[in-house]
N, C-alpha and C positions, 0 to 999 in steps of 0.2 A: 461866328457860327449862328445860323438861323435856329430859332426855337422850334421844337418839333411838335407836331400835332398827329396823334394816332387816330385814324378814322376807322371805327369798328362798325361795320354794317355788311349785311349779306346781299343788299340790293345794288346791283352794278350801276344803275343810273345815278343813284344817290352818291355812291363812292366816286364816280367820275366827276360829277359836278362839285362835290366837296373838295376833292383833291385839287382840281383846277383853282377853285376859289382860295383855298389855303395857300397854295403856291403863289397866286397872284397877290395875296396880302403880305407876302414876304416870309412865310413860315415854311418849314420842311414837312411835307405830308408823308405819313407812313400809313400802310393799309393792313388791316386784319379783317378777314371775312367771317370769323366766328369767334365764340368766346375763348376757346382753347388757344387759337392763334393770337388773340389779343393778349392773353396772359404771357404767352411765349415772347411776344414783341416787347412787352413791358419788362420782362426779365432780361432780355437781350440788351435793351437800351431804354432807360426810363424817359418817356416823353414828358414834355412840359404840360401838355393838355391832351385829354382823350375825348373824342366825340363818340359816344357810346349808344348804340341801338339796344333796345330791350329784347325784341323777339328775334333770336338768331339760333342757328344750329349749335349743338353740343352744350353750350352753357349760355344762359340768357344774360342780359346786361345787368340785372340785379345781382346775380351770382358773381359776375366779373367784378362789379363795383365793390361788393362785400369782400371779396378776396383781396383786392388791391388795398382797401382801407384797413384790412387786418394785418398787413405787412408794414411795419414801421419804416422800412427803407423806401416804401412807395407812397407814404402818406402825403407827401407834398404835391403830388400830381393833381392837377385840376381835372374834374370830370363834368362834362356837359352831356346829359342824356338827351338823345334825339329819338323820339318814339311816336308811334301812332296811338299809343295808350294815353288818352287825354283825360281819363276820369280823375277826380280829385284823389281817390284812394290810391291810384297808381302814382300820382305826383308825390303824395305823402310817403309812399313806400320808397320812391327814389331818394327823397331827401333823408329819410330814415337810414338808408343804406350809405349815405354820405356823398351824394352828388352835389356839385356846386351850383348847377343850374339844370332846369328841366324844360325842354322845348318839344312841343308836339308837332307831328307831321300832319298835313303839309306845313312846312315852315318857310319863312322868307330867308333866302340865302344871304341877303344883305344883313339881316338881323343876326344870323349865326356868325358871320364874319365879325360883326361888331362885338358880339359876346366874346369871341376868341381874343380880339384885340383888348377888350376890357380886362380879361384875366391875364393876358401875357404881356401887355404893354400898358400897365396902369399909368394914369396921368400923375405927374409929380405933385 
């Protein structure tokens, strides 16, 4: 069974391209378009990795990350934050909330796929 990647973003063009690339890399993409939907998707079936936007409707990515990290049953999921917020203070906040990595938009799709592989298919 393919490892799953939950793509959490409210921008349709980003979701479409990430979904395609995740599938092409051999992983199972799942989609959530806001913070509440992301938490519902995690509760339904824990993904192996989450690509998480910061600025979204209902709950922002920081809140989603903090909620996930506060639940011991969800603690193992990897979180890569993908955001337009590139200031150092935003990066520090992301890492303080518990993200595994922080990527600023615009980003290289190749780099994001390599990060996913890094976290889900670590070299022996």
